[in-house]
OpenMM code with the backbone's topology and positions (N, CA, C; nanometers):
from openmm import Vec3, app, unit

residues = "MET ALA LEU GLN THR PRO PRO ARG LEU PRO THR THR LEU LEU ILE ALA CYS GLY ALA LEU ALA ARG GLU ILE LEU MET VAL VAL GLU THR ASN GLY TRP GLN HIS VAL GLU VAL THR CYS LEU PRO ALA SER PHE HIS ASN ARG PRO GLU LEU ILE THR ASP ALA MET ARG GLN LYS ILE HIS GLU ASN LYS SER ARG PHE ASP ARG ILE VAL ALA LEU PHE ALA ASP CYS GLY THR GLY GLY MET LEU ASP ARG MET LEU GLU GLU GLU GLY VAL GLU ARG ILE PRO GLY ALA HIS CYS TYR GLU PHE TYR ALA THR SER GLU LYS PHE HIS PRO LEU ALA GLU GLN GLU LEU GLY THR PHE TYR LEU THR ASP TYR LEU ALA ARG GLN PHE ASP VAL LEU ILE MET ASP GLY MET GLY LEU THR LYS HIS PRO GLU LEU MET PRO MET TYR PHE GLY ASN TYR LYS ARG ARG VAL THR GLU LYS SER GLU GLY ARG SER GLU GLU THR GLN PRO HIS VAL ARG VAL ARG ILE TYR ARG THR ARG ARG ALA SER HIS LEU PRO".split()
positions = [
    Vec3(0.0846, -0.1174, 0.0000),
    Vec3(0.0000, 0.0000, 0.0000),
    Vec3(0.0898, 0.1247, 0.0000),
    Vec3(0.0656, 0.2144, -0.0910),
    Vec3(0.1457, 0.3363, -0.1039),
    Vec3(0.1067, 0.4371, 0.0029),
    Vec3(0.2059, 0.5082, 0.0518),
    Vec3(0.1799, 0.6140, 0.1494),
    Vec3(0.1118, 0.7310, 0.0797),
    Vec3(0.0091, 0.7793, 0.1426),
    Vec3(-0.0621, 0.8934, 0.0872),
    Vec3(0.0030, 1.0217, 0.1357),
    Vec3(0.0215, 1.1146, 0.0457),
    Vec3(0.0746, 1.2453, 0.0813),
    Vec3(-0.0381, 1.3255, 0.1445),
    Vec3(-0.0129, 1.3843, 0.2618),
    Vec3(-0.1193, 1.4652, 0.3227),
    Vec3(-0.1529, 1.5834, 0.2326),
    Vec3(-0.2782, 1.6254, 0.2353),
    Vec3(-0.3162, 1.7388, 0.1508),
    Vec3(-0.2378, 1.8638, 0.1904),
    Vec3(-0.2069, 1.9442, 0.0908),
    Vec3(-0.1357, 2.0691, 0.1167),
    Vec3(-0.2323, 2.1679, 0.1804),
    Vec3(-0.1916, 2.2222, 0.2921),
    Vec3(-0.2734, 2.3229, 0.3589),
    Vec3(-0.2532, 2.4566, 0.2883),
    Vec3(-0.3592, 2.5378, 0.2798),
    Vec3(-0.3436, 2.6669, 0.2119),
    Vec3(-0.2480, 2.7577, 0.2886),
    Vec3(-0.1564, 2.8205, 0.2159),
    Vec3(-0.0680, 2.9161, 0.2818),
    Vec3(-0.1540, 3.0316, 0.3304),
    Vec3(-0.1331, 3.0681, 0.4542),
    Vec3(-0.2199, 3.1665, 0.5182),
    Vec3(-0.1371, 3.2759, 0.5834),
    Vec3(-0.1768, 3.3984, 0.5584),
    Vec3(-0.1169, 3.5128, 0.6256),
    Vec3(-0.2170, 3.5664, 0.7265),
    Vec3(-0.1732, 3.5806, 0.8498),
    Vec3(-0.2533, 3.6432, 0.9537),
    Vec3(-0.2008, 3.7849, 0.9711),
    Vec3(-0.2855, 3.8828, 0.9441),
    Vec3(-0.2479, 4.0223, 0.9678),
    Vec3(-0.3124, 4.0617, 1.0995),
    Vec3(-0.2293, 4.0852, 1.1984),
    Vec3(-0.2791, 4.1047, 1.3339),
    Vec3(-0.2431, 4.2418, 1.3886),
    Vec3(-0.3081, 4.2739, 1.4958),
    Vec3(-0.2712, 4.3908, 1.5741),
    Vec3(-0.1458, 4.3546, 1.6528),
    Vec3(-0.0508, 4.4452, 1.6581),
    Vec3(0.0717, 4.4210, 1.7318),
    Vec3(0.0482, 4.3856, 1.8779),
    Vec3(-0.0641, 4.4303, 1.9331),
    Vec3(-0.0953, 4.3992, 2.0729),
    Vec3(-0.1268, 4.2510, 2.0915),
    Vec3(-0.1586, 4.1819, 1.9832),
    Vec3(-0.1930, 4.0398, 1.9907),
    Vec3(-0.0796, 3.9493, 1.9439),
    Vec3(0.0291, 4.0073, 1.8957),
    Vec3(0.1354, 3.9311, 1.8295),
    Vec3(0.1877, 3.8162, 1.9152),
    Vec3(0.2158, 3.8438, 2.0379),
    Vec3(0.2755, 3.7431, 2.1259),
    Vec3(0.1873, 3.6184, 2.1368),
    Vec3(0.0605, 3.6401, 2.1622),
    Vec3(-0.0318, 3.5280, 2.1778),
    Vec3(-0.0535, 3.4544, 2.0450),
    Vec3(-0.0629, 3.5298, 1.9362),
    Vec3(-0.0859, 3.4673, 1.8055),
    Vec3(0.0354, 3.3833, 1.7654),
    Vec3(0.1542, 3.4361, 1.7836),
    Vec3(0.2749, 3.3599, 1.7511),
    Vec3(0.2834, 3.2332, 1.8358),
    Vec3(0.2412, 3.2418, 1.9614),
    Vec3(0.2427, 3.1253, 2.0485),
    Vec3(0.1452, 3.0178, 1.9969),
    Vec3(0.0272, 3.0590, 1.9512),
    Vec3(-0.0707, 2.9641, 1.8972),
    Vec3(-0.0163, 2.8974, 1.7709),
    Vec3(0.0421, 2.9766, 1.6815),
    Vec3(0.0974, 2.9227, 1.5569),
    Vec3(0.2092, 2.8233, 1.5880),
    Vec3(0.2993, 2.8609, 1.6775),
    Vec3(0.4111, 2.7726, 1.7128),
    Vec3(0.3639, 2.6462, 1.7831),
    Vec3(0.2740, 2.6614, 1.8797),
    Vec3(0.2240, 2.5465, 1.9557),
    Vec3(0.1577, 2.4437, 1.8652),
    Vec3(0.0861, 2.4926, 1.7637),
    Vec3(0.0160, 2.4027, 1.6727),
    Vec3(0.1017, 2.3554, 1.5559),
    Vec3(0.2239, 2.4053, 1.5460),
    Vec3(0.3117, 2.3632, 1.4376),
    Vec3(0.2603, 2.4012, 1.3000),
    Vec3(0.1962, 2.5146, 1.2900),
    Vec3(0.1367, 2.5574, 1.1633),
    Vec3(0.2445, 2.6148, 1.0716),
    Vec3(0.3076, 2.5284, 0.9960),
    Vec3(0.4138, 2.5691, 0.9046),
    Vec3(0.3596, 2.6516, 0.7873),
    Vec3(0.2325, 2.6377, 0.7597),
    Vec3(0.1706, 2.7058, 0.6453),
    Vec3(0.1205, 2.8465, 0.6805),
    Vec3(0.1407, 2.8882, 0.8049),
    Vec3(0.0880, 3.0164, 0.8520),
    Vec3(0.2036, 3.1128, 0.8812),
    Vec3(0.1903, 3.2355, 0.8322),
    Vec3(0.2823, 3.3435, 0.8669),
    Vec3(0.2023, 3.4541, 0.9347),
    Vec3(0.2699, 3.5300, 1.0187),
    Vec3(0.2059, 3.6390, 1.0923),
    Vec3(0.2797, 3.7688, 1.0615),
    Vec3(0.2039, 3.8724, 1.0344),
    Vec3(0.2581, 4.0069, 1.0247),
    Vec3(0.1642, 4.0970, 1.1041),
    Vec3(0.2149, 4.2075, 1.1511),
    Vec3(0.1332, 4.2911, 1.2397),
    Vec3(0.1350, 4.4378, 1.1982),
    Vec3(0.0265, 4.5037, 1.2310),
    Vec3(0.0207, 4.6489, 1.2259),
    Vec3(0.0603, 4.6993, 1.3644),
    Vec3(0.1157, 4.8177, 1.3739),
    Vec3(0.1587, 4.8687, 1.5043),
    Vec3(0.0420, 4.8814, 1.6035),
    Vec3(0.0657, 4.8381, 1.7252),
    Vec3(-0.0360, 4.8508, 1.8303),
    Vec3(-0.0683, 4.9974, 1.8571),
    Vec3(0.0244, 5.0860, 1.8271),
    Vec3(0.0013, 5.2290, 1.8496),
    Vec3(-0.1127, 5.2835, 1.7637),
    Vec3(-0.1555, 5.2078, 1.6633),
    Vec3(-0.2692, 5.2513, 1.5808),
    Vec3(-0.3979, 5.2604, 1.6629),
    Vec3(-0.3991, 5.2007, 1.7826),
    Vec3(-0.5165, 5.2166, 1.8689),
    Vec3(-0.5375, 5.3645, 1.9019),
    Vec3(-0.4284, 5.4389, 1.9044),
    Vec3(-0.4382, 5.5825, 1.9312),
    Vec3(-0.4717, 5.6620, 1.8055),
    Vec3(-0.4614, 5.6004, 1.6901),
    Vec3(-0.4878, 5.6665, 1.5629),
    Vec3(-0.5672, 5.5721, 1.4717),
    Vec3(-0.6916, 5.5383, 1.5081),
    Vec3(-0.7670, 5.4382, 1.4312),
    Vec3(-0.7882, 5.4743, 1.2846),
    Vec3(-0.7742, 5.6023, 1.2514),
    Vec3(-0.7913, 5.6422, 1.1114),
    Vec3(-0.6792, 5.5857, 1.0236),
    Vec3(-0.5710, 5.5360, 1.0827),
    Vec3(-0.4602, 5.4781, 1.0066),
    Vec3(-0.4782, 5.3284, 0.9782),
    Vec3(-0.5669, 5.2639, 1.0519),
    Vec3(-0.5782, 5.1180, 1.0469),
    Vec3(-0.6205, 5.0675, 0.9092),
    Vec3(-0.7258, 5.1229, 0.8537),
    Vec3(-0.7817, 5.0694, 0.7290),
    Vec3(-0.6818, 5.0763, 0.6139),
    Vec3(-0.6186, 5.1906, 0.5934),
    Vec3(-0.5222, 5.2031, 0.4832),
    Vec3(-0.4002, 5.1143, 0.5046),
    Vec3(-0.3524, 5.1045, 0.6283),
    Vec3(-0.2370, 5.0200, 0.6573),
    Vec3(-0.2708, 4.8726, 0.6340),
    Vec3(-0.3911, 4.8329, 0.6712),
    Vec3(-0.4348, 4.6950, 0.6483),
    Vec3(-0.4446, 4.6686, 0.4980),
    Vec3(-0.5021, 4.7624, 0.4238),
    Vec3(-0.5134, 4.7462, 0.2781),
    Vec3(-0.3743, 4.7311, 0.2156),
    Vec3(-0.2794, 4.8108, 0.2614),
    Vec3(-0.1433, 4.8036, 0.2084),
    Vec3(-0.0818, 4.6661, 0.2354),
    Vec3(-0.0980, 4.6148, 0.3586),
    Vec3(-0.0455, 4.4811, 0.3916),
    Vec3(-0.1094, 4.3742, 0.3023),
    Vec3(-0.2384, 4.3877, 0.2775),
    Vec3(-0.3078, 4.2912, 0.1923),
    Vec3(-0.2500, 4.2956, 0.0515),
    Vec3(-0.2363, 4.4149, -0.0044),
    Vec3(-0.1849, 4.4292, -0.1408),
    Vec3(-0.0408, 4.3803, -0.1529),
    Vec3(0.0403, 4.4050, -0.0514),
    Vec3(0.1801, 4.3605, -0.0529),
    Vec3(0.1922, 4.2081, -0.0507),
    Vec3(0.0899, 4.1406, 0.0010),
    Vec3(0.1015, 3.9968, 0.0259),
    Vec3(0.0024, 3.9081, -0.0487),
    Vec3(-0.0941, 3.9661, -0.1163),
    Vec3(-0.2014, 3.8877, -0.1785),
    Vec3(-0.1491, 3.7794, -0.2720),
    Vec3(-0.0486, 3.8088, -0.3499),
    Vec3(0.0010, 3.7116, -0.4480),
    Vec3(0.0818, 3.5989, -0.3834),
    Vec3(0.1247, 3.6162, -0.2607),
    Vec3(0.2099, 3.5178, -0.1932),
    Vec3(0.1332, 3.4139, -0.1115),
    Vec3(0.0044, 3.4391, -0.0847),
    Vec3(-0.0707, 3.3517, 0.0047),
    Vec3(-0.2031, 3.3089, -0.0585),
    Vec3(-0.2455, 3.1887, -0.0215),
    Vec3(-0.3758, 3.1396, -0.0669),
    Vec3(-0.4893, 3.2093, 0.0073),
    Vec3(-0.4593, 3.2484, 0.1297),
    Vec3(-0.5639, 3.3035, 0.2178),
    Vec3(-0.5022, 3.4087, 0.3090),
    Vec3(-0.5776, 3.5151, 0.3330),
    Vec3(-0.5366, 3.6176, 0.4287),
    Vec3(-0.6512, 3.6359, 0.5277),
    Vec3(-0.6165, 3.6401, 0.6557),
    Vec3(-0.7162, 3.6595, 0.7616),
    Vec3(-0.6703, 3.7773, 0.8475),
    Vec3(-0.7623, 3.8678, 0.8757),
    Vec3(-0.7336, 3.9824, 0.9619),
    Vec3(-0.7679, 3.9453, 1.1064),
    Vec3(-0.6674, 3.9466, 1.1905),
    Vec3(-0.6876, 3.9249, 1.3341),
    Vec3(-0.6797, 4.0618, 1.3997),
    Vec3(-0.7834, 4.1380, 1.3735),
    Vec3(-0.7876, 4.2781, 1.4139),
    Vec3(-0.9325, 4.3112, 1.4446),
    Vec3(-0.9553, 4.3768, 1.5534),
    Vec3(-1.0910, 4.4211, 1.5858),
    Vec3(-1.1213, 4.5491, 1.5079),
    Vec3(-1.2427, 4.5971, 1.5179),
    Vec3(-1.2779, 4.7224, 1.4508),
    Vec3(-1.1934, 4.8369, 1.5060),
    Vec3(-1.1677, 4.8348, 1.6333),
    Vec3(-1.0747, 4.9276, 1.6998),
    Vec3(-1.0967, 5.0744, 1.6638),
    Vec3(-1.2213, 5.1137, 1.6531),
    Vec3(-1.2506, 5.2554, 1.6331),
    Vec3(-1.2554, 5.3007, 1.4886),
    Vec3(-1.2567, 5.2082, 1.3937),
    Vec3(-1.2628, 5.2494, 1.2527),
    Vec3(-1.4047, 5.2814, 1.2081),
    Vec3(-1.5001, 5.2573, 1.2940),
    Vec3(-1.6395, 5.2875, 1.2603),
    Vec3(-1.6924, 5.2052, 1.1441),
    Vec3(-1.6442, 5.0836, 1.1299),
    Vec3(-1.6906, 4.9960, 1.0231),
    Vec3(-1.6099, 5.0065, 0.8939),
    Vec3(-1.5218, 5.1048, 0.8854),
    Vec3(-1.4420, 5.1219, 0.7627),
    Vec3(-1.3523, 5.0006, 0.7368),
    Vec3(-1.2977, 4.9433, 0.8415),
    Vec3(-1.2117, 4.8262, 0.8251),
    Vec3(-1.2904, 4.7111, 0.7625),
    Vec3(-1.4098, 4.6851, 0.8148),
    Vec3(-1.4904, 4.5757, 0.7615),
    Vec3(-1.5296, 4.5983, 0.6163),
    Vec3(-1.5638, 4.7214, 0.5799),
    Vec3(-1.6002, 4.7506, 0.4404),
    Vec3(-1.4821, 4.7243, 0.3472),
    Vec3(-1.3635, 4.7685, 0.3874),
    Vec3(-1.2455, 4.7466, 0.3049),
    Vec3(-1.2128, 4.5985, 0.2949),
    Vec3(-1.2202, 4.5257, 0.4058),
    Vec3(-1.1905, 4.3831, 0.4036),
    Vec3(-1.2872, 4.3086, 0.3129),
    Vec3(-1.4121, 4.3495, 0.3135),
    Vec3(-1.5101, 4.2877, 0.2241),
    Vec3(-1.4728, 4.3133, 0.0778),
    Vec3(-1.4342, 4.4366, 0.0466),
    Vec3(-1.3903, 4.4698, -0.0905),
    Vec3(-1.2708, 4.3837, -0.1322),
    Vec3(-1.1806, 4.3583, -0.0392),
    Vec3(-1.0580, 4.2835, -0.0693),
    Vec3(-1.0768, 4.1327, -0.0593),
    Vec3(-1.1931, 4.0887, -0.0113),
    Vec3(-1.2182, 3.9452, 0.0034),
    Vec3(-1.1398, 3.8814, 0.1166),
    Vec3(-1.1161, 3.9588, 0.2223),
    Vec3(-1.0399, 3.9107, 0.3384),
    Vec3(-1.1349, 3.8989, 0.4565),
    Vec3(-1.1290, 3.7842, 0.5242),
    Vec3(-1.2147, 3.7661, 0.6408),
    Vec3(-1.1461, 3.8191, 0.7662),
    Vec3(-1.2289, 3.8526, 0.8645),
    Vec3(-1.1798, 3.9039, 0.9926),
    Vec3(-1.2473, 3.8257, 1.1038),
    Vec3(-1.1702, 3.7968, 1.2081),
    Vec3(-1.2347, 3.7325, 1.3221),
    Vec3(-1.3266, 3.8364, 1.3873),
    Vec3(-1.4388, 3.7931, 1.4416),
    Vec3(-1.5343, 3.8897, 1.4970),
    Vec3(-1.4864, 3.9520, 1.6267),
    Vec3(-1.5315, 4.0742, 1.6489),
    Vec3(-1.5018, 4.1416, 1.7744),
    Vec3(-1.4810, 4.2898, 1.7538),
    Vec3(-1.5317, 4.3662, 1.8489),
    Vec3(-1.5167, 4.5117, 1.8431),
    Vec3(-1.3846, 4.5561, 1.9055),
    Vec3(-1.3318, 4.4760, 1.9974),
    Vec3(-1.2110, 4.5122, 2.0725),
    Vec3(-1.1224, 4.3896, 2.0886),
    Vec3(-0.9934, 4.4127, 2.1059),
    Vec3(-0.9000, 4.3029, 2.1331),
    Vec3(-0.9445, 4.2243, 2.2558),
    Vec3(-0.9972, 4.2951, 2.3537),
    Vec3(-1.0366, 4.2254, 2.4756),
    Vec3(-1.1468, 4.1236, 2.4475),
    Vec3(-1.2301, 4.1532, 2.3500),
    Vec3(-1.3347, 4.0581, 2.3135),
    Vec3(-1.2730, 3.9292, 2.2603),
    Vec3(-1.1592, 3.9387, 2.1906),
    Vec3(-1.0904, 3.8180, 2.1439),
    Vec3(-1.0456, 3.7341, 2.2630),
    Vec3(-0.9883, 3.8002, 2.3619),
    Vec3(-0.9383, 3.7283, 2.4790),
    Vec3(-1.0514, 3.6658, 2.5604),
    Vec3(-1.1517, 3.7431, 2.5873),
    Vec3(-1.2584, 3.6983, 2.6763),
    Vec3(-1.3593, 3.6082, 2.6063),
    Vec3(-1.3720, 3.6168, 2.4776),
    Vec3(-1.4739, 3.5587, 2.3896),
    Vec3(-1.5974, 3.6491, 2.3917),
    Vec3(-1.6667, 3.6531, 2.2812),
    Vec3(-1.7858, 3.7377, 2.2699),
    Vec3(-1.8894, 3.7022, 2.3751),
    Vec3(-1.8991, 3.5730, 2.4028),
    Vec3(-1.9969, 3.5254, 2.5011),
    Vec3(-1.9760, 3.5892, 2.6388),
    Vec3(-1.8512, 3.6104, 2.6774),
    Vec3(-1.8222, 3.6713, 2.8077),
    Vec3(-1.8100, 3.8236, 2.7985),
    Vec3(-1.7597, 3.8722, 2.6846),
    Vec3(-1.7354, 4.0155, 2.6707),
    Vec3(-1.8647, 4.0971, 2.6732),
    Vec3(-1.9654, 4.0551, 2.5981),
    Vec3(-2.0870, 4.1356, 2.5879),
    Vec3(-2.1566, 4.1573, 2.7223),
    Vec3(-2.1709, 4.0553, 2.8064),
    Vec3(-2.2278, 4.0824, 2.9389),
    Vec3(-2.1417, 4.1778, 3.0219),
    Vec3(-2.0077, 4.1659, 3.0110),
    Vec3(-1.9198, 4.2584, 3.0831),
    Vec3(-1.9456, 4.4020, 3.0381),
    Vec3(-1.9546, 4.4208, 2.9071),
    Vec3(-1.9758, 4.5549, 2.8523),
    Vec3(-2.1130, 4.6088, 2.8907),
    Vec3(-2.2121, 4.5230, 2.8931),
    Vec3(-2.3473, 4.5674, 2.9289),
    Vec3(-2.3601, 4.5992, 3.0780),
    Vec3(-2.2866, 4.5276, 3.1622),
    Vec3(-2.2923, 4.5521, 3.3065),
    Vec3(-2.2429, 4.6917, 3.3413),
    Vec3(-2.1387, 4.7354, 3.2751),
    Vec3(-2.0814, 4.8662, 3.3058),
    Vec3(-2.0131, 4.9230, 3.1814),
    Vec3(-2.0768, 5.0245, 3.1225),
    Vec3(-2.0193, 5.0866, 3.0034),
    Vec3(-1.8845, 5.1517, 3.0343),
    Vec3(-1.8669, 5.1989, 3.1558),
    Vec3(-1.7428, 5.2650, 3.1955),
    Vec3(-1.6380, 5.1655, 3.2416),
    Vec3(-1.6097, 5.0645, 3.1581),
    Vec3(-1.5113, 4.9623, 3.1926),
    Vec3(-1.3837, 4.9837, 3.1133),
    Vec3(-1.2714, 4.9802, 3.1826),
    Vec3(-1.1402, 4.9876, 3.1191),
    Vec3(-1.0869, 4.8453, 3.1124),
    Vec3(-1.0602, 4.7974, 2.9918),
    Vec3(-1.0111, 4.6611, 2.9715),
    Vec3(-0.8591, 4.6644, 2.9667),
    Vec3(-0.7970, 4.6121, 3.0703),
    Vec3(-0.6523, 4.6168, 3.0844),
    Vec3(-0.5941, 4.4798, 3.0505),
    Vec3(-0.5448, 4.4673, 2.9281),
    Vec3(-0.4803, 4.3428, 2.8865),
    Vec3(-0.3373, 4.3407, 2.9405),
    Vec3(-0.2782, 4.2228, 2.9413),
    Vec3(-0.1382, 4.2123, 2.9828),
    Vec3(-0.0516, 4.3010, 2.8940),
    Vec3(-0.0791, 4.3005, 2.7645),
    Vec3(-0.0013, 4.3824, 2.6712),
    Vec3(-0.0108, 4.5300, 2.7083),
    Vec3(-0.1319, 4.5766, 2.7351),
    Vec3(-0.1496, 4.7177, 2.7683),
    Vec3(-0.0795, 4.7519, 2.8992),
    Vec3(-0.0832, 4.6607, 2.9945),
    Vec3(-0.0111, 4.6855, 3.1203),
    Vec3(0.1388, 4.6955, 3.0945),
    Vec3(0.1902, 4.6061, 3.0082),
    Vec3(0.3340, 4.6092, 2.9777),
    Vec3(0.3730, 4.7350, 2.9007),
    Vec3(0.2851, 4.7839, 2.8146),
    Vec3(0.3171, 4.8954, 2.7252),
    Vec3(0.2459, 5.0254, 2.7635),
    Vec3(0.1941, 5.0323, 2.8852),
    Vec3(0.1120, 5.1460, 2.9262),
    Vec3(0.1845, 5.2796, 2.9098),
    Vec3(0.3103, 5.2852, 2.9520),
    Vec3(0.3840, 5.4116, 2.9418),
    Vec3(0.3978, 5.4576, 2.7972),
    Vec3(0.4302, 5.3649, 2.7080),
    Vec3(0.4508, 5.4000, 2.5671),
    Vec3(0.3185, 5.4332, 2.4982),
    Vec3(0.2193, 5.3448, 2.5116),
    Vec3(0.0936, 5.3630, 2.4385),
    Vec3(0.0021, 5.4690, 2.4977),
    Vec3(-0.0064, 5.4740, 2.6288),
    Vec3(-0.1019, 5.5644, 2.6931),
    Vec3(-0.0341, 5.6918, 2.7435),
    Vec3(0.0618, 5.6761, 2.8323),
    Vec3(0.1220, 5.7952, 2.8926),
    Vec3(0.1921, 5.8822, 2.7876),
    Vec3(0.2807, 5.8231, 2.7078),
    Vec3(0.3500, 5.8997, 2.6036),
    Vec3(0.2625, 5.9157, 2.4793),
    Vec3(0.2014, 5.8056, 2.4377),
    Vec3(0.1231, 5.8051, 2.3136),
    Vec3(0.0047, 5.8994, 2.3132),
    Vec3(-0.0531, 5.9224, 2.4293),
    Vec3(-0.1686, 6.0120, 2.4387),
    Vec3(-0.1309, 6.1464, 2.5016),
    Vec3(-0.0019, 6.1679, 2.5207),
    Vec3(0.0447, 6.2970, 2.5697),
    Vec3(0.0296, 6.3198, 2.7191),
    Vec3(0.0035, 6.2137, 2.7941),
    Vec3(-0.0211, 6.2300, 2.9370),
    Vec3(0.1064, 6.2519, 3.0176),
    Vec3(0.2198, 6.2093, 2.9661),
    Vec3(0.3460, 6.2355, 3.0354),
    Vec3(0.3712, 6.3852, 3.0397),
    Vec3(0.3465, 6.4520, 2.9283),
    Vec3(0.3665, 6.5969, 2.9213),
    Vec3(0.2507, 6.6746, 2.9812),
    Vec3(0.1323, 6.6149, 2.9790),
    Vec3(0.0124, 6.6856, 3.0265),
    Vec3(-0.0684, 6.5979, 3.1221),
    Vec3(-0.0156, 6.5726, 3.2417),
    Vec3(-0.0872, 6.4874, 3.3369),
    Vec3(-0.2221, 6.5449, 3.3794),
    Vec3(-0.2411, 6.6745, 3.3601),
    Vec3(-0.3699, 6.7355, 3.3947),
    Vec3(-0.4847, 6.6809, 3.3101),
    Vec3(-0.4501, 6.6120, 3.1989),
    Vec3(-0.5529, 6.5513, 3.1133),
    Vec3(-0.6014, 6.4163, 3.1667),
    Vec3(-0.5320, 6.3621, 3.2651),
    Vec3(-0.5647, 6.2308, 3.3196),
    Vec3(-0.7124, 6.2169, 3.3592),
    Vec3(-0.7698, 6.3124, 3.4338),
    Vec3(-0.9114, 6.2980, 3.4695),
    Vec3(-1.0033, 6.2988, 3.3466),
    Vec3(-0.9660, 6.3725, 3.2428),
    Vec3(-1.0474, 6.3762, 3.1221),
    Vec3(-1.0465, 6.2396, 3.0524),
    Vec3(-0.9305, 6.1756, 3.0470),
    Vec3(-0.9180, 6.0462, 2.9795),
    Vec3(-0.9732, 5.9307, 3.0623),
    Vec3(-0.9529, 5.9344, 3.1926),
    Vec3(-0.9868, 5.8195, 3.2762),
    Vec3(-1.0978, 5.8454, 3.3773),
    Vec3(-1.1476, 5.9668, 3.3855),
    Vec3(-1.2436, 6.0029, 3.4887),
    Vec3(-1.3772, 5.9302, 3.4832),
    Vec3(-1.4155, 5.8796, 3.3670),
    Vec3(-1.5459, 5.8132, 3.3558),
    Vec3(-1.5405, 5.6622, 3.3704),
    Vec3(-1.4210, 5.6088, 3.3875),
    Vec3(-1.4102, 5.4641, 3.4080),
    Vec3(-1.4503, 5.4315, 3.5506),
    Vec3(-1.5383, 5.3348, 3.5637),
    Vec3(-1.5863, 5.2943, 3.6954),
    Vec3(-1.5381, 5.1547, 3.7343),
    Vec3(-1.4847, 5.0845, 3.6340),
    Vec3(-1.4417, 4.9471, 3.6612),
    Vec3(-1.3237, 4.9141, 3.5701),
    Vec3(-1.2333, 4.8325, 3.6236),
    Vec3(-1.1196, 4.7819, 3.5468),
    Vec3(-1.1334, 4.6309, 3.5395),
    Vec3(-1.1195, 4.5769, 3.4191),
    Vec3(-1.1224, 4.4326, 3.4013),
    Vec3(-0.9888, 4.3915, 3.3427),
    Vec3(-0.9251, 4.2943, 3.4069),
    Vec3(-0.7993, 4.2413, 3.3557),
    Vec3(-0.8238, 4.1041, 3.2973),
    Vec3(-0.7269, 4.0558, 3.2213),
    Vec3(-0.7395, 3.9227, 3.1629),
    Vec3(-0.7499, 3.8168, 3.2712),
    Vec3(-0.6891, 3.8415, 3.3865),
    Vec3(-0.6958, 3.7431, 3.4947),
    Vec3(-0.8406, 3.7207, 3.5368),
    Vec3(-0.9199, 3.8263, 3.5322),
    Vec3(-1.0581, 3.8088, 3.5734),
    Vec3(-1.1355, 3.7219, 3.4758),
    Vec3(-1.0754, 3.6947, 3.3599),
    Vec3(-1.1379, 3.6043, 3.2640),
    Vec3(-1.0651, 3.4705, 3.2583),
    Vec3(-0.9773, 3.4459, 3.3564),
    Vec3(-0.9169, 3.3151, 3.3691),
    Vec3(-0.7909, 3.2917, 3.2878),
    Vec3(-0.7315, 3.3931, 3.2301),
    Vec3(-0.6047, 3.3756, 3.1587),
    Vec3(-0.5194, 3.4996, 3.1826),
    Vec3(-0.3985, 3.4772, 3.2141),
    Vec3(-0.3116, 3.5921, 3.2314),
    Vec3(-0.1725, 3.5534, 3.2729),
    Vec3(-0.0811, 3.6428, 3.2461),
    Vec3(0.0518, 3.6344, 3.3059),
    Vec3(0.0466, 3.7144, 3.4345),
    Vec3(-0.0704, 3.7662, 3.4666),
    Vec3(-0.0832, 3.8592, 3.5780),
    Vec3(-0.0288, 3.8015, 3.7077),
    Vec3(-0.0189, 3.6701, 3.7152),
    Vec3(0.0367, 3.6096, 3.8356),
    Vec3(0.1872, 3.6279, 3.8425),
    Vec3(0.2501, 3.6637, 3.7312),
    Vec3(0.3941, 3.6874, 3.7321),
    Vec3(0.4208, 3.8236, 3.7955),
    Vec3(0.5177, 3.8304, 3.8867),
    Vec3(0.5416, 3.9544, 3.9612),
    Vec3(0.5630, 4.0777, 3.8741),
    Vec3(0.6384, 4.0667, 3.7640),
    Vec3(0.6647, 4.1855, 3.6823),
    Vec3(0.5373, 4.2411, 3.6199),
    Vec3(0.4415, 4.1544, 3.5874),
    Vec3(0.3157, 4.2027, 3.5302),
    Vec3(0.2288, 4.2634, 3.6407),
    Vec3(0.2287, 4.2027, 3.7597),
    Vec3(0.1526, 4.2600, 3.8713),
    Vec3(0.2019, 4.4003, 3.9030),
    Vec3(0.3340, 4.4196, 3.9014),
    Vec3(0.3917, 4.5518, 3.9286),
    Vec3(0.3456, 4.6510, 3.8228),
    Vec3(0.3470, 4.6097, 3.6961),
    Vec3(0.3032, 4.7006, 3.5889),
    Vec3(0.1556, 4.7355, 3.6019),
    Vec3(0.0738, 4.6378, 3.6367),
    Vec3(-0.0691, 4.6658, 3.6543),
    Vec3(-0.0893, 4.7627, 3.7706),
    Vec3(-0.0160, 4.7424, 3.8798),
    Vec3(-0.0251, 4.8336, 3.9939),
    Vec3(0.0139, 4.9750, 3.9517),
    Vec3(0.1264, 4.9881, 3.8784),
    Vec3(0.1713, 5.1201, 3.8332),
    Vec3(0.0685, 5.1824, 3.7386),
    Vec3(0.0090, 5.1001, 3.6528),
    Vec3(-0.0916, 5.1489, 3.5590),
    Vec3(-0.2116, 5.2042, 3.6351),
    Vec3(-0.2571, 5.1303, 3.7324),
    Vec3(-0.3721, 5.1747, 3.8121),
    Vec3(-0.3407, 5.3038, 3.8851),
    Vec3(-0.2218, 5.3145, 3.9441),
    Vec3(-0.1840, 5.4353, 4.0173),
    Vec3(-0.1730, 5.5540, 3.9232),
    Vec3(-0.1072, 5.5346, 3.8089),
    Vec3(-0.0846, 5.6447, 3.7153),
    Vec3(-0.2151, 5.6973, 3.6569),
    Vec3(-0.3087, 5.6074, 3.6324),
    Vec3(-0.4319, 5.6486, 3.5632),
    Vec3(-0.5477, 5.6715, 3.6596),
    Vec3(-0.5306, 5.6372, 3.7845),
    Vec3(-0.6391, 5.6472, 3.8828),
    Vec3(-0.7547, 5.5543, 3.8470),
    Vec3(-0.7226, 5.4427, 3.7813),
    Vec3(-0.8255, 5.3448, 3.7473),
    Vec3(-0.8695, 5.2717, 3.8725),
    Vec3(-0.9939, 5.2253, 3.8737),
    Vec3(-1.0405, 5.1488, 3.9913),
    Vec3(-0.9641, 5.0187, 4.0067),
] * unit.nanometer
topology = app.Topology()
chain = topology.addChain("A")
for resn in residues:
    res = topology.addResidue(resn, chain)
    for name in ("N", "CA", "C"):
        topology.addAtom(name, app.Element.getBySymbol(name[0]), res)
């Protein structure tokens, strides 16, 4: 009996948010997905959502001829639906979710959290690690700390990934960053 060659898996490019890169690369590596490559848009685009759609389109155009399939691992992230319209035009699918935190928590858990308290700040491990760069410097709060109440004054609750059962938050360096983040922003 001749050995059958396993079917060739479609080459797949995952275009992700830089804030998700670590976890996505871990999933690809853990599963041994040799047919999958990952590229990312800068996580700093969360501060400039108007840049997301064009940057995603550029990544798609740069890579379309090299892959059988392209998947966007990116939430709407403030594009107001523009990202989804462009992805539809380009024939690229996107995993569902309005926010990165929805990916982590799953839609089933995220929507009740969001409905319970609209003033919720979702603090991912990535955001805790990069808080100074993305929030303090990226939003001008290092130079203008007087803006802190304007940016964070309406948050009534903080949800971390640990509260959804997954996190590095048990590691001391991440706990320290979360503590510093809470102190700096006056988050609950």
